N, C-alpha and C positions, 0 to 999 in steps of 0.2 A: 084746057087745064091738065088733061092726062099727059100731054106731051111735056108738060113742065115737072113731071114726077120721074125721078131717076131711081132705078132699082139695081143696086149692085148685087153680084151673084145672080144676074139675070137669066143664065142658061142652067142654073142649078134646079133642084126640085122644086122649091118654093116659088122661085122666079118663073119658072115654066107654068106653074099652077096659077100665078097672077095674070098671065097673058089673056086668059079668057074673061077676066074682070077689067083689066087695064090694057086693052090692045094697042093704045097709042103712047103709052110710057116708053121711057128710054131704058132699054135693058143692057146692062154692062156686064161683060164677062171678062175673064183674064186674057182672053184673045184680043181684046179691045185696049185694056189698060192694066197694068200691073199696079195694084192698089198699095203694094208695099213700097213703091217708088213715089216719094212726094212730088216730084216734077210731073209725073204722069197723072197724078190725082188732080194736081192744079190745072193741068190742061183739060182734063175732063170737066171740072167744074166751070172753067172759063169758056168752053164750047157750049155746054148745055144749060148753064145758069138755071139750075133747078129751083122751083118753090119748095118742093118736098123730096125728101130721099127715104127710101126704105132700104136700110143697110142690112142686106141678107150675107154678103160675102163672108166667108171665113174659111180657113183651113181646118177641116174637120177629119175625123176618122173613128174607127172602132177602138175596141180595148187594146189590141195588140199594136196598132199604130200610135196610140197615145203613149204606151209603155216605151216602145222603141224610139220614139222620135220627139221627146218632151220639148227639147230646146227648139226645135223647128216650130212646133205648135205654138210656143210662147211668142217667139220673136215675129214669125209672120203675122199672127193675129194683132199683136200689139201695133206692128207698123200699119197694117190696114186700118184698124180702128183709129189710130191717132191721125193719119193723113186724112181719112174721110171727114171726121168730126171737125178738125181744124180748118179744112177747105170750106166745109158747110158754114161755120162761123164767119170765115173771111168774105165769103160771097153772099152773105145774109140770106141763107136758105131758112125759109120760114119754119120748117119743121122737119125733124129727123126721127124716124123710129128704127132702133137698132135691135137686132135679136141677140139675147143671152142664151142660157141653156140651164136646165136644172142642175147640171153639174157644178155649178157655181155655189151650190149650198154646201153647208158643212157636212162632213161624213157622219159626224156624231152630234146629233140635234134632236130636240123634240119634234115629232111629227104632228101634223102635217107641215110641209114646208111653206111658210108664209113669207112674204117679200121683206119683212123687217129682219129675218134671221140670215140673210145672205153673207154678211161679214162677221158672224158670230163664232166662227171657228174655221179650221183648215178644210178644204175639200178632200175627197177621196184620193188617195195617193196614185191611183191608176191613170188619172187624167189631170193631176194638179196643175200642170203648167197651162194647159188649155183653159181650165176653170179660172185661174188667177188672171189670165188675159181677158176673159170675158168679165171678170169682176171689175177690172180696170176700165172696161167700156162704161160700165155703170158709174164708176167714180168720174171719169173724164166727162161723161154727159152732165152729171150733176154740177161739176165744176165750172163748165162753160155756161151752164144755165145760172149759176150763182154770180159769176163774174161779169158775164155779158149779156144776160136775159135770153140766152138761146132756148128754144122750145125743142129740147133734145129728150125724147122718150125711149125707154128700154122695155122690152117685152121679153117674157121668159117662157118659151115653149118647152115641151118635154121631148120624148124620142119621137122624131118625125119619120114618116115613110109615105111612100106613094110612087106614082108613075114618075118616069125620069129620075129615079133615084141613082145613087153611085153603088154599083154592084162590084166594086174591087173587094177581094176577099181580105186584104190587109187594111184597107182604108175606109170601107163601107161599115155602116152600123148594122145592128143585130138582125133586123127584119131583112134587108136586102141580102145580107150575107147568107141567112138561112134559105131564102127563096132561091138564090143561086145554087147553093150546096145540094138542096133537095132536088131541084130540077135536073141539074147535071149528074147527080147520083142515079136519078131514074134512067136517064138516057144511057147510062154506062152500066147499068145493073150493079151498082156499088152500094155500100153502106155510107151514111153521113157521120162525120165526126164533128160534134159540137163541144165547146168549151164549158167546163163546170158541170153542175148537175142538174141544170134546169129550173131549180128552185127559186132564182132571183126574180123579183117582181119589178115590172116596169109599167108606166103609163105611156100611151102612144097616141099621137095625133096625126090625122091624115093631112097631107100637104095642102089639099084643096080647102080643108077646114082653116087652116092657118092663113092661107091667101085671103079668105073671107074675113077673118079676124083682123088682120092688118088694114083692111079697108074700114072695118068698124071703128078701130083705134084711130085712124086718121080723122075721123069724124068726131069721135067721143072722148078721147083721152089725151090730155096735155099735162099729166102729173110728173112730179119731180121724181117720184121713186119708181122701181120696177114694177110690172104687173105680170102675174102668171096667166097664161093664156091657154095652157094644154087642157086636153080631155083628162079627167082625174080617175077614170076607170083603170084598175090594175089588172095585169095579166102576168102570169109566171112565164118564163122563157120557155119552158116545156109546153105550156098551153099553146103558145104562139107556134111553136115547131109542129104540133100536132094538127093545128089548123092548116098550115101550109101543106103538111103531108096530105091531108084530106083533100085540099083543093087540087093537088097534083095527082091524087090517087097513087100515093106512094105509101108503103107500110110503115106505120110509126115505129114498129119494132126494129126497123132497120137503122135507127139512129143509135150511136155510140156516144155516151156522155163521157168526155174525158175529165175526170174529176182532178187530175194532177195539174190541170190548167186553171187559171184564176177565173172567177165569175164575175168580178167586179163588185160594186156596191150591191148589198142585198136588196134594198129597196129605197125609194126616195119619193114618196107620195106628196103631191103639191096640193095647194089650196088655190081655187080659182074663184072664190067668192067675190074678190075685187072686180073681176071682169063681169060676173054675174050681175053684181050690183050697178054696174053701168048699164045694164040692159040686154047683155048677150044671154041667150037662152041655151041650156045645156042640150035641149032637143035639136039644136042646129048642128052638133057635131054628128057626122056621119057614122052609121052603124060600123063597128069595127071589123066584124067579119066580112061585110060588104065592101069596105075599103080595101081590106086584105085581099078579097077576090079580085076587085079591080085591079090591084097592082100585080098580082100574079098573072092576070090575063094579059095585062099590058106587056108583062116580061115575055111570056110566050110568043106574042105577036111580033115583038120587036128583037128577040134574041137571034144572033149574037151581037147585033148592031147597037150596043147599049154602053153607056158610061161605065168604065171599069172593067169592061169585058174587051171591047174592040176600040 
């Protein structure tokens, strides 16, 4: 059965985490197939004939990358999502689970973020193009379900981190960016410059937790509407930065907060009660400090031969 599960974004952070759970699944990367190309996606489905697809592939990046490359983020994600879902329908794939992001939620909305609020207002300006492309993944999944009866499911994680993350300083997310900056600053005896003032709050989910949740959803969720799946504990960016400094034994006071730079949305707390009501336990999320330590230790062991660096 596992050999009939196809995973896009298979060499990414979550795809890599899934390998310990699904060693015999088919893991697709951009080196195998360009998902923005309809013909290549058709060839992929014709070859593997998957029963289930975990659609993890996306063009992603941090705050700066989203601001500087909004059109690229929009078109690449729209093409990937459109091609994958269309071919899944065409080839009678039994189930597709696609990942969204909490950035799909409106910038100005009553908290916490529940799944029914996704389309109730515009997303934050800093990553609006990526957010709208992800919203359309939800729309396309429901449209195919309504017209063709496809079991297309969407899940909404929050900020992901873990081993095998992307540590590119322009395209990486907040935790891998801070890990790299602190590690390299310690090596060079320099200070670290981080954007904003550190007060922004974020929820973080360990990649191995998300891998486990995706398997849980394969067995337990066939709903029409998105489901929030992230750990809902909030931490400030400053707290996270200080934790990383402590792990690397780097002085916290060596961080310079550049308040002339944007810090992004202040907070976006999500509600995962829908997942909990399905039977997932909050206690199954890995302790944040332990997961952060695991990620930093992996970084040390693999530096510099890491995605985004070498």
